[in-house]
TORKOL-4160 file (C-alpha; in steps of 0.2 Angstrom, whole numbers, padded with zeros to 4 digits, m for minus):
279
<pt num="1" X="0067" Y="0099" Z="m0028"/>
<pt num="2" X="0062" Y="0085" Z="m0039"/>
<pt num="3" X="0046" Y="0081" Z="m0042"/>
<pt num="4" X="0038" Y="0063" Z="m0042"/>
<pt num="5" X="0039" Y="0062" Z="m0061"/>
<pt num="6" X="0059" Y="0066" Z="m0058"/>
<pt num="7" X="0061" Y="0055" Z="m0045"/>
<pt num="8" X="0057" Y="0039" Z="m0056"/>
<pt num="9" X="0067" Y="0046" Z="m0070"/>
<pt num="10" X="0082" Y="0046" Z="m0062"/>
<pt num="11" X="0080" Y="0028" Z="m0050"/>
<pt num="12" X="0075" Y="0020" Z="m0069"/>
<pt num="13" X="0090" Y="0027" Z="m0076"/>
<pt num="14" X="0100" Y="0022" Z="m0063"/>
<pt num="15" X="0092" Y="0003" Z="m0064"/>
<pt num="16" X="0094" Y="0004" Z="m0084"/>
<pt num="17" X="0113" Y="0006" Z="m0081"/>
<pt num="18" X="0113" Y="m0009" Z="m0074"/>
<pt num="19" X="0099" Y="m0019" Z="m0082"/>
<pt num="20" X="0093" Y="m0015" Z="m0098"/>
<pt num="21" X="0078" Y="m0022" Z="m0103"/>
<pt num="22" X="0061" Y="m0020" Z="m0101"/>
<pt num="23" X="0052" Y="m0033" Z="m0088"/>
<pt num="24" X="0035" Y="m0040" Z="m0090"/>
<pt num="25" X="0030" Y="m0041" Z="m0071"/>
<pt num="26" X="0037" Y="m0033" Z="m0057"/>
<pt num="27" X="0036" Y="m0044" Z="m0042"/>
<pt num="28" X="0035" Y="m0036" Z="m0023"/>
<pt num="29" X="0039" Y="m0049" Z="m0010"/>
<pt num="30" X="0033" Y="m0047" Z="0006"/>
<pt num="31" X="0038" Y="m0056" Z="0025"/>
<pt num="32" X="0045" Y="m0071" Z="0025"/>
<pt num="33" X="0043" Y="m0074" Z="0006"/>
<pt num="34" X="0061" Y="m0066" Z="m0001"/>
<pt num="35" X="0066" Y="m0084" Z="m0006"/>
<pt num="36" X="0055" Y="m0084" Z="m0023"/>
<pt num="37" X="0068" Y="m0074" Z="m0028"/>
<pt num="38" X="0080" Y="m0088" Z="m0028"/>
<pt num="39" X="0068" Y="m0096" Z="m0043"/>
<pt num="40" X="0073" Y="m0080" Z="m0054"/>
<pt num="41" X="0087" Y="m0085" Z="m0069"/>
<pt num="42" X="0099" Y="m0068" Z="m0059"/>
<pt num="43" X="0104" Y="m0056" Z="m0069"/>
<pt num="44" X="0108" Y="m0042" Z="m0059"/>
<pt num="45" X="0105" Y="m0039" Z="m0042"/>
<pt num="46" X="0104" Y="m0021" Z="m0034"/>
<pt num="47" X="0103" Y="m0015" Z="m0016"/>
<pt num="48" X="0089" Y="m0003" Z="m0014"/>
<pt num="49" X="0102" Y="0010" Z="m0006"/>
<pt num="50" X="0109" Y="0011" Z="m0020"/>
<pt num="51" X="0094" Y="0018" Z="m0031"/>
<pt num="52" X="0090" Y="0036" Z="m0029"/>
<pt num="53" X="0075" Y="0040" Z="m0022"/>
<pt num="54" X="0071" Y="0023" Z="m0013"/>
<pt num="55" X="0069" Y="0020" Z="0003"/>
<pt num="56" X="0081" Y="0007" Z="0013"/>
<pt num="57" X="0068" Y="m0008" Z="0020"/>
<pt num="58" X="0070" Y="m0011" Z="0040"/>
<pt num="59" X="0059" Y="m0024" Z="0040"/>
<pt num="60" X="0063" Y="m0039" Z="0048"/>
<pt num="61" X="0068" Y="m0054" Z="0035"/>
<pt num="62" X="0067" Y="m0043" Z="0021"/>
<pt num="63" X="0081" Y="m0042" Z="0011"/>
<pt num="64" X="0081" Y="m0024" Z="0003"/>
<pt num="65" X="0088" Y="m0028" Z="m0014"/>
<pt num="66" X="0081" Y="m0028" Z="m0033"/>
<pt num="67" X="0084" Y="m0043" Z="m0040"/>
<pt num="68" X="0083" Y="m0040" Z="m0059"/>
<pt num="69" X="0081" Y="m0059" Z="m0071"/>
<pt num="70" X="0071" Y="m0069" Z="m0081"/>
<pt num="71" X="0058" Y="m0081" Z="m0074"/>
<pt num="72" X="0046" Y="m0094" Z="m0085"/>
<pt num="73" X="0053" Y="m0086" Z="m0098"/>
<pt num="74" X="0048" Y="m0067" Z="m0095"/>
<pt num="75" X="0062" Y="m0053" Z="m0089"/>
<pt num="76" X="0056" Y="m0049" Z="m0072"/>
<pt num="77" X="0060" Y="m0035" Z="m0057"/>
<pt num="78" X="0059" Y="m0043" Z="m0038"/>
<pt num="79" X="0060" Y="m0034" Z="m0022"/>
<pt num="80" X="0063" Y="m0043" Z="m0008"/>
<pt num="81" X="0055" Y="m0033" Z="0003"/>
<pt num="82" X="0045" Y="m0019" Z="0003"/>
<pt num="83" X="0042" Y="m0003" Z="0014"/>
<pt num="84" X="0028" Y="0001" Z="0025"/>
<pt num="85" X="0019" Y="0015" Z="0033"/>
<pt num="86" X="0025" Y="0010" Z="0051"/>
<pt num="87" X="0042" Y="0012" Z="0046"/>
<pt num="88" X="0040" Y="0032" Z="0043"/>
<pt num="89" X="0037" Y="0032" Z="0025"/>
<pt num="90" X="0025" Y="0043" Z="0016"/>
<pt num="91" X="0016" Y="0032" Z="0005"/>
<pt num="92" X="0023" Y="0042" Z="m0012"/>
<pt num="93" X="0041" Y="0035" Z="m0004"/>
<pt num="94" X="0031" Y="0015" Z="m0003"/>
<pt num="95" X="0025" Y="0016" Z="m0020"/>
<pt num="96" X="0040" Y="0024" Z="m0030"/>
<pt num="97" X="0044" Y="0006" Z="m0035"/>
<pt num="98" X="0028" Y="0003" Z="m0043"/>
<pt num="99" X="0031" Y="0020" Z="m0052"/>
<pt num="100" X="0048" Y="0012" Z="m0057"/>
<pt num="101" X="0040" Y="m0005" Z="m0063"/>
<pt num="102" X="0029" Y="0005" Z="m0075"/>
<pt num="103" X="0040" Y="0018" Z="m0081"/>
<pt num="104" X="0054" Y="0001" Z="m0086"/>
<pt num="105" X="0040" Y="m0005" Z="m0095"/>
<pt num="106" X="0029" Y="m0018" Z="m0084"/>
<pt num="107" X="0012" Y="m0024" Z="m0088"/>
<pt num="108" X="0009" Y="m0034" Z="m0073"/>
<pt num="109" X="0012" Y="m0031" Z="m0055"/>
<pt num="110" X="0012" Y="m0044" Z="m0043"/>
<pt num="111" X="0011" Y="m0042" Z="m0026"/>
<pt num="112" X="0013" Y="m0051" Z="m0009"/>
<pt num="113" X="0011" Y="m0053" Z="0010"/>
<pt num="114" X="0009" Y="m0060" Z="0026"/>
<pt num="115" X="m0009" Y="m0058" Z="0032"/>
<pt num="116" X="m0019" Y="m0061" Z="0050"/>
<pt num="117" X="m0033" Y="m0072" Z="0045"/>
<pt num="118" X="m0050" Y="m0069" Z="0053"/>
<pt num="119" X="m0062" Y="m0079" Z="0041"/>
<pt num="120" X="m0064" Y="m0095" Z="0053"/>
<pt num="121" X="m0067" Y="m0106" Z="0036"/>
<pt num="122" X="m0048" Y="m0102" Z="0033"/>
<pt num="123" X="m0034" Y="m0110" Z="0039"/>
<pt num="124" X="m0012" Y="m0105" Z="0045"/>
<pt num="125" X="m0004" Y="m0107" Z="0029"/>
<pt num="126" X="m0017" Y="m0107" Z="0017"/>
<pt num="127" X="m0016" Y="m0094" Z="0001"/>
<pt num="128" X="m0028" Y="m0081" Z="0000"/>
<pt num="129" X="m0031" Y="m0072" Z="m0017"/>
<pt num="130" X="m0036" Y="m0056" Z="m0015"/>
<pt num="131" X="m0050" Y="m0052" Z="m0023"/>
<pt num="132" X="m0054" Y="m0035" Z="m0016"/>
<pt num="133" X="m0047" Y="m0024" Z="m0002"/>
<pt num="134" X="m0051" Y="m0009" Z="0013"/>
<pt num="135" X="m0038" Y="0004" Z="0014"/>
<pt num="136" X="m0041" Y="0009" Z="0032"/>
<pt num="137" X="m0022" Y="0016" Z="0032"/>
<pt num="138" X="m0032" Y="0035" Z="0033"/>
<pt num="139" X="m0019" Y="0040" Z="0019"/>
<pt num="140" X="m0017" Y="0037" Z="0000"/>
<pt num="141" X="m0004" Y="0038" Z="m0012"/>
<pt num="142" X="m0012" Y="0049" Z="m0023"/>
<pt num="143" X="m0017" Y="0063" Z="m0011"/>
<pt num="144" X="m0010" Y="0080" Z="m0020"/>
<pt num="145" X="m0008" Y="0087" Z="m0035"/>
<pt num="146" X="m0011" Y="0074" Z="m0050"/>
<pt num="147" X="0001" Y="0072" Z="m0064"/>
<pt num="148" X="m0008" Y="0068" Z="m0077"/>
<pt num="149" X="0007" Y="0059" Z="m0086"/>
<pt num="150" X="0008" Y="0048" Z="m0072"/>
<pt num="151" X="m0012" Y="0040" Z="m0072"/>
<pt num="152" X="m0027" Y="0051" Z="m0071"/>
<pt num="153" X="m0036" Y="0062" Z="m0056"/>
<pt num="154" X="m0049" Y="0050" Z="m0052"/>
<pt num="155" X="m0046" Y="0030" Z="m0058"/>
<pt num="156" X="m0057" Y="0019" Z="m0055"/>
<pt num="157" X="m0056" Y="0007" Z="m0041"/>
<pt num="158" X="m0072" Y="m0006" Z="m0045"/>
<pt num="159" X="m0058" Y="m0020" Z="m0051"/>
<pt num="160" X="m0041" Y="m0016" Z="m0043"/>
<pt num="161" X="m0036" Y="m0034" Z="m0042"/>
<pt num="162" X="m0036" Y="m0042" Z="m0061"/>
<pt num="163" X="m0049" Y="m0055" Z="m0062"/>
<pt num="164" X="m0045" Y="m0066" Z="m0075"/>
<pt num="165" X="m0027" Y="m0069" Z="m0067"/>
<pt num="166" X="m0038" Y="m0070" Z="m0052"/>
<pt num="167" X="m0047" Y="m0086" Z="m0060"/>
<pt num="168" X="m0029" Y="m0094" Z="m0067"/>
<pt num="169" X="m0021" Y="m0092" Z="m0049"/>
<pt num="170" X="m0037" Y="m0103" Z="m0043"/>
<pt num="171" X="m0035" Y="m0116" Z="m0054"/>
<pt num="172" X="m0015" Y="m0118" Z="m0052"/>
<pt num="173" X="m0019" Y="m0119" Z="m0035"/>
<pt num="174" X="m0029" Y="m0133" Z="m0037"/>
<pt num="175" X="m0020" Y="m0144" Z="m0052"/>
<pt num="176" X="m0006" Y="m0142" Z="m0037"/>
<pt num="177" X="m0017" Y="m0144" Z="m0022"/>
<pt num="178" X="m0013" Y="m0130" Z="m0013"/>
<pt num="179" X="m0027" Y="m0124" Z="0000"/>
<pt num="180" X="m0029" Y="m0108" Z="m0010"/>
<pt num="181" X="m0047" Y="m0097" Z="m0006"/>
<pt num="182" X="m0052" Y="m0078" Z="m0013"/>
<pt num="183" X="m0054" Y="m0065" Z="0000"/>
<pt num="184" X="m0056" Y="m0047" Z="0005"/>
<pt num="185" X="m0039" Y="m0041" Z="0013"/>
<pt num="186" X="m0040" Y="m0026" Z="0025"/>
<pt num="187" X="m0026" Y="m0013" Z="0027"/>
<pt num="188" X="m0020" Y="m0004" Z="0042"/>
<pt num="189" X="m0005" Y="0007" Z="0048"/>
<pt num="190" X="0002" Y="m0004" Z="0058"/>
<pt num="191" X="0013" Y="m0007" Z="0068"/>
<pt num="192" X="0004" Y="m0013" Z="0083"/>
<pt num="193" X="m0008" Y="m0029" Z="0079"/>
<pt num="194" X="m0027" Y="m0025" Z="0082"/>
<pt num="195" X="m0036" Y="m0028" Z="0098"/>
<pt num="196" X="m0050" Y="m0041" Z="0099"/>
<pt num="197" X="m0064" Y="m0026" Z="0096"/>
<pt num="198" X="m0054" Y="m0021" Z="0078"/>
<pt num="199" X="m0054" Y="m0040" Z="0074"/>
<pt num="200" X="m0072" Y="m0039" Z="0077"/>
<pt num="201" X="m0072" Y="m0024" Z="0067"/>
<pt num="202" X="m0066" Y="m0030" Z="0052"/>
<pt num="203" X="m0074" Y="m0045" Z="0050"/>
<pt num="204" X="m0091" Y="m0036" Z="0052"/>
<pt num="205" X="m0085" Y="m0024" Z="0040"/>
<pt num="206" X="m0081" Y="m0038" Z="0027"/>
<pt num="207" X="m0063" Y="m0042" Z="0027"/>
<pt num="208" X="m0057" Y="m0060" Z="0029"/>
<pt num="209" X="m0038" Y="m0053" Z="0031"/>
<pt num="210" X="m0029" Y="m0039" Z="0038"/>
<pt num="211" X="m0011" Y="m0033" Z="0035"/>
<pt num="212" X="0001" Y="m0018" Z="0036"/>
<pt num="213" X="0005" Y="m0019" Z="0017"/>
<pt num="214" X="m0005" Y="m0020" Z="0000"/>
<pt num="215" X="m0017" Y="m0007" Z="m0003"/>
<pt num="216" X="m0007" Y="0007" Z="m0008"/>
<pt num="217" X="0004" Y="m0001" Z="m0021"/>
<pt num="218" X="m0011" Y="m0008" Z="m0030"/>
<pt num="219" X="m0020" Y="0010" Z="m0029"/>
<pt num="220" X="m0004" Y="0015" Z="m0037"/>
<pt num="221" X="m0005" Y="m0001" Z="m0049"/>
<pt num="222" X="m0023" Y="0006" Z="m0054"/>
<pt num="223" X="m0017" Y="0025" Z="m0057"/>
<pt num="224" X="m0002" Y="0018" Z="m0068"/>
<pt num="225" X="m0014" Y="0007" Z="m0079"/>
<pt num="226" X="m0004" Y="m0010" Z="m0072"/>
<pt num="227" X="m0014" Y="m0026" Z="m0070"/>
<pt num="228" X="m0012" Y="m0033" Z="m0052"/>
<pt num="229" X="m0015" Y="m0049" Z="m0043"/>
<pt num="230" X="m0011" Y="m0049" Z="m0023"/>
<pt num="231" X="m0006" Y="m0066" Z="m0014"/>
<pt num="232" X="m0010" Y="m0066" Z="0003"/>
<pt num="233" X="m0004" Y="m0083" Z="0016"/>
<pt num="234" X="m0012" Y="m0081" Z="0031"/>
<pt num="235" X="0003" Y="m0083" Z="0044"/>
<pt num="236" X="m0010" Y="m0082" Z="0059"/>
<pt num="237" X="m0026" Y="m0084" Z="0066"/>
<pt num="238" X="m0033" Y="m0067" Z="0074"/>
<pt num="239" X="m0051" Y="m0072" Z="0080"/>
<pt num="240" X="m0057" Y="m0062" Z="0094"/>
<pt num="241" X="m0065" Y="m0077" Z="0104"/>
<pt num="242" X="m0051" Y="m0088" Z="0103"/>
<pt num="243" X="m0035" Y="m0074" Z="0101"/>
<pt num="244" X="m0017" Y="m0077" Z="0106"/>
<pt num="245" X="m0004" Y="m0067" Z="0105"/>
<pt num="246" X="0007" Y="m0066" Z="0090"/>
<pt num="247" X="0024" Y="m0069" Z="0089"/>
<pt num="248" X="0032" Y="m0062" Z="0075"/>
<pt num="249" X="0045" Y="m0078" Z="0073"/>
<pt num="250" X="0033" Y="m0089" Z="0072"/>
<pt num="251" X="0021" Y="m0078" Z="0058"/>
<pt num="252" X="0038" Y="m0076" Z="0050"/>
<pt num="253" X="0041" Y="m0096" Z="0052"/>
<pt num="254" X="0023" Y="m0098" Z="0043"/>
<pt num="255" X="0029" Y="m0089" Z="0030"/>
<pt num="256" X="0044" Y="m0096" Z="0026"/>
<pt num="257" X="0033" Y="m0114" Z="0026"/>
<pt num="258" X="0019" Y="m0107" Z="0015"/>
<pt num="259" X="0033" Y="m0099" Z="0003"/>
<pt num="260" X="0034" Y="m0115" Z="m0011"/>
<pt num="261" X="0016" Y="m0114" Z="m0013"/>
<pt num="262" X="0018" Y="m0095" Z="m0017"/>
<pt num="263" X="0032" Y="m0100" Z="m0029"/>
<pt num="264" X="0020" Y="m0111" Z="m0038"/>
<pt num="265" X="0006" Y="m0098" Z="m0039"/>
<pt num="266" X="0018" Y="m0085" Z="m0046"/>
<pt num="267" X="0028" Y="m0096" Z="m0058"/>
<pt num="268" X="0010" Y="m0102" Z="m0065"/>
<pt num="269" X="0004" Y="m0085" Z="m0065"/>
<pt num="270" X="0021" Y="m0082" Z="m0078"/>
<pt num="271" X="0020" Y="m0097" Z="m0086"/>
<pt num="272" X="m0001" Y="m0095" Z="m0091"/>
<pt num="273" X="0007" Y="m0075" Z="m0095"/>
<pt num="274" X="0019" Y="m0083" Z="m0108"/>
<pt num="275" X="0009" Y="m0093" Z="m0115"/>
<pt num="276" X="m0001" Y="m0079" Z="m0120"/>
<pt num="277" X="0010" Y="m0067" Z="m0127"/>
<pt num="278" X="0015" Y="m0082" Z="m0138"/>
<pt num="279" X="0000" Y="m0088" Z="m0142"/>
């Protein structure tokens, strides 16, 4: 039975047979946010099902493709759709693409997600620059024997999200009149949404948003030595004293409407990265 390292090498070997470049960034696109991939000067598109050991995305609105090409003058790999614990996949498999980003040579991971908002000062459609997260999934992708080739046994999580890139993202948002906030993202396994009492609990422990992804990918990115930028779109407000039933179609519609703002931020970040490399 192959270990994780061998699975990473298998996946990278297949991708390199289709696209033999070193990406600067790996991008993970969440619910309703896949159209950002249309901004990429595409060189290769690979279905997840064709990549060895990749899961197949079953979530609504997730295309399930790896898009490789150029964005803002930098080579990138973008995932049109991600994997979730609620789909039945173990976290090591969910985060395999992050390991592949690193093994392919990426320095940066940009991860996006549609989230519920619990801060009454925020509104639907706002962008959250994730400053920190609370992992409440009851699991961790690093559990098990550590492979020192992939990262340290006890990775430090004092700054899982790159603070400098967070500042840059906020400045880009201000320049383009995009409402954006820094915030703490809480992550649960799903697939059900939360009860009123759970929203109160999450808010009481310091969370501004809640979702079913991002923390596992960022934990592995830290373990692997990748810089991370987390961007979340508030698709519904989760205020326990004014709670309305969530409708998936409406959540996806809000994410689609917010996608141009996300595209502006991602393109701005990559333009900043390109300028840093050339200076």
